[in-house]
N, C-alpha and C positions, 0 to 999 in steps of 0.2 A: 487378357494377357496372352502374349504370343507363346508358342511352344518353345522358342529359343530362350525367351526370358525365364520361363518355368524351368527349363533344363539348367540354365545358369544358376538360378536360385537353389535348385536341388543340389548341384555340384558343390556350391559354396557351403551349404548346410552340411553335406556329407563330409567335406574336408574338415570343417570345424569340429564335427563330432569325432572324427578319427584323431585329430590333434589332441583332444581332451582325454582320450582313453589310451594313448600311447604310453609306454613305460617311461618313467621320469628318472632314469638312472644316468642319462647322458650328463657329462660335465660335472660329475661328483665322484668322489673317491669311494663312496659306499658301495658294497657289493662283495662278491666272491672273487678272489684272485688266485691264480695258479702259475706254477713254473713247469717247464718241460720235465723236470726230474720227479714230479709228483707232489711237490710241496704245494700247500694251499693255505689260505687264510681268509677271514671274513671280517669286514669292517661295516659297522652300522652306527653312525654317529660316533659317540665317544667309546663305544664298545668294540673290542677286537677279539677274535679267536686266533691266536698266534699259529704259526706253522707247526708248532708242537702240540696244538690242540688245547692250549690253556686260555681260558677266558679272562680278560683283564680290561682295564680302562686306559685310555690315552688322551692325547690332545688332538681334537678334531677340528679341521677346517674343511670346507667344501672341496678344496683342491690339495690338501696336505693332511698328513697324520703323523704323529710321533708317539712312541710309548717306551717305557722302561721295561726291558725284558724281565719277566717274572722269575722268582727264585728257582723254580724247578726246571726252567728251560736253559739250554746251553747259552752261554754268554750273559747269564743273569747279571742285572745291574747296568748293562749297556743300554744306550738309547738308540732306538731305530727311528730314522727319519724317512718319510716317504713323500713323494710328490707325484701328483697326477700329471702325466705327460700328454695324453689324449684320452678320449672316451674309453679306450680299451687297453691302455698300458700305463704302468706307474714304475717309477724307479725308487729303490730303497737303498739305504746305506747305514752302516753302523757308525754312530758318532756324528760326523759332519753331515750337513744337509746334503741330500742327494744331488748328484751331478746330472745334467741333461745328457752327458756322454754315457752310453750304455756300457762302455768298457770300464767305467769307474763306479758303477752302481749295479745292483741286482735288478733285473728287469722282470716284472710280473705282468701277466695278461689276464683279462677277465676270463673266468672259467666258462667253458662252453658246456651246454647241456649234453649229456650222452644221448646218442641216437641208437635205436634198436634195429 
């Protein structure tokens, strides 16, 4: 086997290995979401920790999420609808489904890890 063929096989195997260990968060609404004003929330399947820190359940879809605001949070009883816009941003809106126009929805971004 030639050195070139061995190198090509090694590169192919290394790429396949890297693809299998990469994080699988892309293209899913699951994760931690933040706003510049310090608000944050976390979605994991049907579970959410609201911006007020209340754990509750909602309606999960890979690209969307909705929940009824819990009794102890401001706006209790309202429905919040969220739609994933891209891997790192989502739009949310009280009541109606979120608009793709950021002027009509709250924009959330994936939280970044703090650096030291």
